C-alpha positions as CSV (number, residue, x, y, z in Angstrom):
1,X,0.0,0.0,0.0
2,X,1.5,3.4,-1.1
3,X,1.9,5.9,1.8
4,X,0.3,9.2,1.3
5,X,2.6,12.1,0.2
6,X,4.3,13.9,3.1
7,X,2.6,17.2,2.2
8,X,-0.9,15.6,2.3
9,X,-1.9,16.3,5.9
10,X,-5.1,15.8,7.8
11,X,-6.9,19.0,6.7
12,X,-5.9,18.4,3.0
13,X,-7.3,14.9,3.0
14,X,-10.5,16.1,4.7
15,X,-11.0,18.9,2.2
16,X,-10.2,16.7,-0.8
17,X,-12.4,13.8,0.4
18,X,-15.3,16.2,1.1
19,X,-15.0,17.7,-2.4
20,X,-14.9,14.3,-4.1
21,X,-18.0,13.1,-2.2
22,X,-20.0,16.3,-2.9
23,X,-18.9,16.2,-6.6
24,X,-20.1,12.7,-7.1
25,X,-23.6,13.6,-5.8
26,X,-23.9,17.0,-7.4
27,X,-22.9,15.9,-10.9
28,X,-25.7,13.3,-11.0
29,X,-28.2,15.7,-9.4
30,X,-27.8,18.2,-12.3
31,X,-29.1,15.5,-14.6
32,X,-31.8,14.3,-12.1
33,X,-33.1,17.8,-11.6
34,X,-33.7,18.3,-15.3
35,X,-35.5,14.9,-15.7
36,X,-37.5,15.6,-12.5
37,X,-38.9,18.7,-14.2
38,X,-39.7,16.8,-17.4
39,X,-41.2,13.9,-15.5
40,X,-43.6,16.3,-13.8
41,X,-44.9,17.4,-17.2
42,X,-42.6,20.4,-17.6
43,X,-41.3,21.7,-20.9
44,X,-37.7,22.4,-21.9
45,X,-38.5,26.0,-21.1
46,X,-39.4,24.9,-17.6
47,X,-36.1,23.1,-17.3
48,X,-34.4,26.4,-18.2
49,X,-36.4,28.3,-15.6
50,X,-35.4,26.0,-12.8
51,X,-31.8,26.2,-13.9
52,X,-32.1,30.0,-14.0
53,X,-33.6,29.9,-10.5
54,X,-30.3,28.4,-9.3
55,X,-28.1,30.9,-11.1
56,X,-29.8,34.1,-10.1
57,X,-29.2,33.9,-6.3
58,X,-25.7,32.6,-7.0
59,X,-25.0,36.0,-8.8
60,X,-26.9,38.1,-6.2
61,X,-25.2,36.7,-3.1
62,X,-21.7,35.8,-4.2
63,X,-20.2,39.2,-3.1
64,X,-22.0,39.1,0.3
65,X,-20.8,35.5,0.7
66,X,-17.2,36.5,0.1
67,X,-17.3,39.3,2.6
68,X,-19.0,37.1,5.2
69,X,-16.3,34.4,4.7
70,X,-13.6,36.9,5.6
71,X,-15.4,37.9,8.8
72,X,-16.3,34.4,10.1
73,X,-14.3,31.1,10.2
74,X,-14.4,29.9,6.6
75,X,-15.0,26.2,7.5
76,X,-18.1,27.1,9.4
77,X,-19.5,29.0,6.4
78,X,-18.8,26.0,4.3
79,X,-20.5,23.6,6.7
80,X,-23.6,25.9,6.9
81,X,-23.7,26.1,3.1
82,X,-23.5,22.3,2.9
83,X,-26.4,22.0,5.4
84,X,-28.5,24.3,3.3
85,X,-27.8,22.4,0.1
86,X,-28.5,19.1,2.0
87,X,-31.9,20.4,3.1
88,X,-32.9,21.8,-0.3
89,X,-31.9,18.7,-2.2
90,X,-33.5,16.5,0.4
91,X,-36.8,18.4,0.1
92,X,-36.5,18.3,-3.7
93,X,-36.1,14.5,-3.5
94,X,-39.0,14.1,-1.1
95,X,-41.3,16.1,-3.4
96,X,-40.3,14.0,-6.4
97,X,-40.6,10.7,-4.6
98,X,-43.9,11.3,-2.8
99,X,-46.0,13.4,-5.0
100,X,-46.4,15.7,-8.0
101,X,-43.9,18.6,-7.5
102,X,-45.0,22.0,-8.8
103,X,-42.7,24.1,-10.9
104,X,-42.6,26.9,-8.4
105,X,-41.5,24.4,-5.7
106,X,-38.7,23.1,-7.8
107,X,-37.6,26.6,-8.7
108,X,-37.6,27.7,-5.1
109,X,-35.5,24.7,-3.9
110,X,-33.1,25.3,-6.8
111,X,-32.8,28.9,-5.7
112,X,-31.9,27.7,-2.2
113,X,-29.2,25.5,-3.7
114,X,-27.8,28.4,-5.6
115,X,-27.8,30.5,-2.4
116,X,-25.8,27.8,-0.6
117,X,-23.3,27.7,-3.5
118,X,-23.0,31.5,-3.3
119,X,-21.8,31.4,0.3
120,X,-19.8,28.1,-0.1
121,X,-17.7,29.0,-3.1
122,X,-15.8,32.1,-1.8
123,X,-15.3,30.4,1.6
124,X,-13.8,27.3,0.0
125,X,-11.4,29.0,-2.4
126,X,-7.8,28.8,-1.1
127,X,-8.6,26.4,1.7
128,X,-6.8,23.5,0.0
129,X,-3.8,25.5,-0.9
130,X,-3.6,26.9,2.6
131,X,-3.4,23.3,4.0
132,X,0.0,22.6,2.4
133,X,3.4,24.4,2.3
134,X,4.1,26.8,-0.5
135,X,6.6,24.6,-2.4
136,X,3.9,21.9,-2.6
137,X,1.0,24.1,-3.3
138,X,0.8,23.6,-7.1
139,X,1.1,19.9,-6.9
140,X,-1.5,19.7,-4.0
141,X,-4.0,21.8,-5.9
142,X,-3.5,19.7,-9.1
143,X,-4.1,16.5,-7.2
144,X,-7.2,18.1,-5.6
145,X,-8.5,19.2,-9.0
146,X,-7.8,15.7,-10.4
147,X,-10.0,14.2,-7.8
148,X,-12.7,16.8,-8.2
149,X,-12.8,16.4,-12.0
150,X,-12.8,12.7,-11.8
151,X,-15.7,12.8,-9.3
152,X,-17.6,15.1,-11.7
153,X,-17.2,12.7,-14.6
154,X,-18.0,9.6,-12.6
155,X,-20.9,11.3,-10.9
156,X,-22.5,12.4,-14.2
157,X,-22.1,8.9,-15.7
158,X,-23.4,7.2,-12.5
159,X,-26.2,9.8,-12.1
160,X,-27.4,9.3,-15.6
161,X,-27.5,5.5,-15.2
162,X,-29.3,5.8,-11.9
163,X,-31.9,8.3,-13.2
164,X,-32.7,5.7,-15.9
165,X,-32.8,2.8,-13.4
166,X,-34.5,4.2,-10.3
167,X,-35.7,7.6,-11.2
168,X,-34.5,11.2,-10.5
169,X,-35.9,11.3,-6.9
170,X,-33.4,8.8,-5.5
171,X,-30.5,10.5,-7.3
172,X,-31.5,13.8,-5.6
173,X,-31.7,12.0,-2.3
174,X,-28.2,10.6,-2.8
175,X,-27.0,14.2,-3.5
176,X,-28.5,15.4,-0.2
177,X,-26.7,12.6,1.6
178,X,-23.4,13.5,-0.1
179,X,-23.8,17.1,1.1
180,X,-24.4,15.9,4.6
181,X,-21.3,13.7,4.6
182,X,-19.2,16.4,3.0
183,X,-20.3,18.9,5.6
184,X,-19.5,16.5,8.4
185,X,-16.0,16.0,7.1
186,X,-15.4,19.7,6.8
187,X,-16.7,20.2,10.4
188,X,-13.6,18.2,11.5
189,X,-11.1,20.6,10.0
190,X,-8.5,21.7,12.6
191,X,-8.3,25.5,12.6
192,X,-7.2,26.0,16.1
193,X,-4.1,28.0,15.1
194,X,-5.9,30.3,12.7
195,X,-5.8,33.9,14.1
196,X,-9.3,35.1,15.2
197,X,-10.8,37.4,12.5
198,X,-11.4,41.0,13.5
199,X,-14.6,42.3,11.9
200,X,-14.1,45.5,9.8
201,X,-16.5,48.4,9.4
202,X,-19.4,46.3,8.0
203,X,-20.2,44.2,4.9
204,X,-20.2,47.2,2.6
205,X,-16.8,48.3,3.9
206,X,-15.5,44.8,3.3
207,X,-16.9,44.7,-0.2
208,X,-15.2,48.1,-1.0
209,X,-12.0,46.8,0.5
210,X,-12.2,43.7,-1.7
211,X,-12.8,45.8,-4.8
212,X,-9.7,47.9,-4.0
213,X,-7.7,44.7,-3.8
214,X,-9.0,43.6,-7.3
215,X,-8.8,47.0,-8.9
216,X,-5.3,47.6,-7.7
217,X,-3.9,44.5,-9.4
218,X,-4.0,44.8,-13.2
219,X,-3.2,41.1,-13.6
220,X,-6.2,40.2,-11.5
221,X,-9.0,42.4,-12.9
222,X,-7.8,41.9,-16.5
223,X,-8.3,38.1,-16.1
224,X,-11.6,38.5,-14.3
225,X,-12.9,40.7,-17.2
226,X,-11.5,38.3,-19.7
227,X,-13.3,35.3,-18.2
228,X,-16.6,37.2,-17.7
229,X,-16.8,37.1,-21.5
230,X,-15.0,33.9,-22.2
231,X,-17.1,31.8,-19.8
232,X,-20.3,33.4,-21.2
233,X,-19.6,32.7,-24.9
234,X,-18.3,29.2,-24.2
235,X,-21.4,28.4,-22.2
236,X,-23.6,29.7,-24.9
237,X,-21.7,27.8,-27.6
238,X,-21.8,24.5,-25.6
239,X,-25.3,24.8,-24.1
240,X,-27.2,26.2,-27.1
241,X,-25.3,25.8,-30.3
242,X,-23.4,22.5,-29.5
243,X,-26.5,20.3,-29.2
244,X,-28.0,21.8,-32.4
245,X,-24.8,21.1,-34.4
246,X,-24.6,17.6,-33.0
247,X,-28.2,16.9,-34.0
248,X,-27.8,18.2,-37.5
249,X,-24.2,17.1,-38.4
250,X,-22.6,14.8,-35.8
251,X,-25.1,12.1,-35.3
252,X,-27.1,13.3,-32.3
253,X,-26.7,13.3,-28.5
254,X,-24.3,10.3,-28.4
255,X,-21.3,11.9,-30.2
256,X,-21.9,15.2,-28.4
257,X,-21.9,13.5,-25.0
258,X,-18.7,11.7,-25.9
259,X,-17.1,15.0,-26.8
260,X,-18.1,16.5,-23.5
261,X,-16.8,13.5,-21.7
262,X,-13.5,13.9,-23.6
263,X,-13.3,17.4,-22.2
264,X,-13.8,16.1,-18.7
265,X,-11.1,13.4,-19.3
266,X,-8.8,16.2,-20.5
267,X,-9.2,18.1,-17.3
268,X,-8.1,15.0,-15.4
269,X,-5.1,14.7,-17.7
270,X,-4.2,18.4,-17.2
271,X,-4.4,18.0,-13.4
272,X,-2.1,15.0,-13.6
273,X,0.4,17.0,-15.8
274,X,0.4,19.8,-13.2
275,X,1.4,17.4,-10.4
276,X,4.8,17.4,-12.1
277,X,5.1,20.7,-13.9
278,X,5.9,23.9,-12.0
279,X,6.1,26.8,-14.6
280,X,7.9,29.8,-13.2
281,X,5.7,32.4,-15.0
282,X,2.4,31.6,-13.6
283,X,0.0,33.8,-15.5
284,X,1.9,33.9,-18.8
285,X,1.7,30.0,-18.9
286,X,-1.9,30.0,-17.7
287,X,-3.1,32.7,-20.2
288,X,-1.4,31.0,-23.2
289,X,-3.4,27.9,-22.2
290,X,-6.7,29.9,-22.6
291,X,-6.2,30.2,-26.4
292,X,-7.3,26.6,-27.0
293,X,-10.7,27.5,-25.6
294,X,-11.4,29.2,-28.9
295,X,-11.1,25.8,-30.8
296,X,-14.4,24.0,-29.8
297,X,-16.5,26.9,-31.1
298,X,-14.5,27.0,-34.3
299,X,-14.8,23.3,-34.7
300,X,-18.6,23.5,-34.3
301,X,-18.7,26.4,-36.8
302,X,-17.0,24.3,-39.6
303,X,-18.3,21.7,-38.5
304,X,-15.7,19.1,-38.1
305,X,-16.3,15.3,-37.7
306,X,-17.4,13.9,-34.3
307,X,-14.0,12.2,-33.9
308,X,-12.1,15.5,-34.6
309,X,-14.3,17.4,-32.2
310,X,-13.7,14.8,-29.5
311,X,-9.9,15.2,-29.9
312,X,-10.2,19.0,-29.7
313,X,-12.3,18.8,-26.6
314,X,-9.8,16.5,-24.9
315,X,-6.9,18.9,-25.7
316,X,-9.0,21.9,-24.5
317,X,-9.7,20.1,-21.2
318,X,-6.0,19.7,-20.6
319,X,-5.3,23.4,-21.4
320,X,-8.0,24.8,-19.2
321,X,-6.9,22.7,-16.3
322,X,-3.4,24.1,-16.6
323,X,-4.8,27.6,-16.5
324,X,-7.0,26.7,-13.4
325,X,-4.0,25.5,-11.4
326,X,-1.8,28.5,-12.4
327,X,-4.6,30.9,-11.6
328,X,-5.3,29.6,-8.1
329,X,-1.6,29.4,-7.4
330,X,-1.2,33.0,-8.3
331,X,-4.2,34.1,-6.2
332,X,-3.0,32.2,-3.2
333,X,0.5,33.6,-3.5
334,X,-0.5,37.3,-4.0
335,X,-3.7,37.9,-2.1
336,X,-3.6,38.5,1.7
337,X,-5.3,35.6,3.5
338,X,-7.7,37.8,5.5
339,X,-9.1,39.2,2.2
340,X,-9.0,36.1,0.1
341,X,-12.7,35.2,0.2
342,X,-14.0,38.6,-0.8
343,X,-11.4,38.7,-3.7
344,X,-12.5,35.2,-4.7
345,X,-16.1,36.4,-4.7
346,X,-15.3,39.1,-7.3
347,X,-13.6,36.4,-9.3
348,X,-16.6,34.1,-9.1
349,X,-19.0,37.0,-9.8
350,X,-17.1,37.9,-13.0
351,X,-17.2,34.3,-14.1
352,X,-21.0,33.8,-13.8
353,X,-22.6,37.2,-14.1
354,X,-22.8,37.4,-17.9
355,X,-23.6,33.7,-18.5
356,X,-27.4,34.1,-18.2
357,X,-27.3,37.0,-20.6
358,X,-25.2,35.2,-23.2
359,X,-27.3,32.0,-23.1
360,X,-30.5,34.2,-23.5
361,X,-29.0,36.0,-26.5
362,X,-27.6,33.0,-28.2
363,X,-30.9,32.2,-30.0
364,X,-31.5,35.8,-31.3
365,X,-27.9,36.2,-32.4
366,X,-28.2,33.0,-34.4
367,X,-31.3,34.2,-36.0
368,X,-29.6,37.5,-36.9
369,X,-26.3,36.4,-38.3
370,X,-26.6,32.6,-38.6
371,X,-25.1,29.9,-36.4
372,X,-21.7,29.6,-38.1
373,X,-21.1,33.3,-37.8
374,X,-22.2,33.3,-34.1
375,X,-19.8,30.4,-33.4
376,X,-16.9,32.1,-35.2
377,X,-17.7,35.2,-33.1
378,X,-17.4,33.2,-29.9
379,X,-14.0,31.9,-31.0
380,X,-12.8,35.4,-32.0
381,X,-13.8,36.9,-28.6
382,X,-11.9,34.2,-26.7
383,X,-8.8,34.8,-28.8
384,X,-8.9,38.6,-28.8
385,X,-9.5,38.9,-25.1
386,X,-6.7,36.4,-24.3
387,X,-4.3,38.3,-26.6
388,X,-5.3,41.5,-24.8
389,X,-4.6,40.0,-21.4
390,X,-1.1,39.0,-22.5
391,X,-0.4,42.6,-23.2
392,X,-0.7,43.4,-19.5
393,X,2.9,43.5,-18.1
394,X,2.0,42.0,-14.7
395,X,0.3,39.0,-16.4
396,X,3.5,38.2,-18.3
397,X,5.9,38.8,-15.4
398,X,4.1,37.4,-12.3
399,X,6.6,34.8,-11.0
400,X,6.1,31.8,-8.7
401,X,7.5,32.1,-5.2
402,X,7.8,28.9,-3.2
403,X,7.2,30.4,0.2
404,X,4.8,29.2,2.8
405,X,1.3,30.7,2.4
406,X,-0.5,32.7,5.0
407,X,-3.6,31.3,6.6
408,X,-4.0,27.7,7.8
409,X,-0.5,26.5,8.7
410,X,1.1,24.0,6.3
411,X,0.9,20.3,6.9
412,X,3.9,18.6,8.4
413,X,5.2,15.2,7.1
414,X,2.6,12.5,7.7
415,X,5.0,10.3,9.7
416,X,5.4,13.0,12.3
417,X,2.2,14.9,11.7
418,X,0.9,17.3,14.3
419,X,-2.6,18.7,13.7
420,X,-2.4,21.8,11.4
421,X,-4.1,24.8,12.5
422,X,-6.8,23.8,6.1
423,X,-11.3,24.8,-4.6
424,X,-14.0,23.7,-4.8
425,X,-14.9,24.9,-7.6
């Protein structure tokens, strides 16, 4: 039996295990939620409404969640958010299993789930990296991401099979149980040596302080702006245009699902690569790896064969995972620990705020200019914004420093481990 790495201390194992468990449940629940709406007689539009009901509170409460996580112990915020998600998914499962759920009930429970995610996400960012020493941070986060991505892939596959075998209600119940178990694991994090947080001048003061941290770092706000558009157009291309192209040119849902699975496999491969690689120029390396994100939209615009698209999606998954590791390493290195969650909240807000607008406009844009032109436009925006970010000097020059991070003390070697005093994405 292989011993665990010396840098993988108790808190790191608890955080990683909780994320894998929650990811297995949540990935299947995304499929189950859609099929629960359809099984109750809902239309595809109703499915979209329930999905939007989850996204809207996520956007509304992210910044408040980030400020709160910098005022309270972050692991307590994470556990409370997990409890809210457990309750909302448990009620959703109960409605589906015992009766005829109404659309407003499902939308309300989805909104509660989005609220939990809004408070959980900023609190969780940086916790994994803070649980290991600086020189091991990149490798630790890569292993963490590999487990998270593997859980997402496996959870989606298992969830789809279980929905077909036993129905969506039981899959939602499993997700509720996974949140309960993940929250229990996070409750056992040892934060005894973390300095007590001193509340500032209020939530609004903390939000302004977080904004100053973002606005004062060109490398930070330029990437946040970049991904506010990049995430939006990629989501529109994959959620709206991709299935249409697959139906008309690639052979239907099967080849499209295989291409998406290849992307997920690529992220696991990218995480595995980053357990070994330690590029010195963090953001220059990461930003160069954003360029491949323009390829799937271009491939759909042509359109290429299903086999070629699958290969492109696999390579894109590798590239985006390299960026993710580099980005989180840079944030953890440069942002003061006591302000990390509110800065992370601005990062998350930029990533999700424009997505609903882009998906809503995808159809009208296709009607106006045609689907190929719309897809080429998605590719062009990704490439142009990425090239623009590379023009920012601090993006090109930000250098890795292998120093111990602030925050939760780093883990000591497992053989002589004393309790340390700590994304998911």
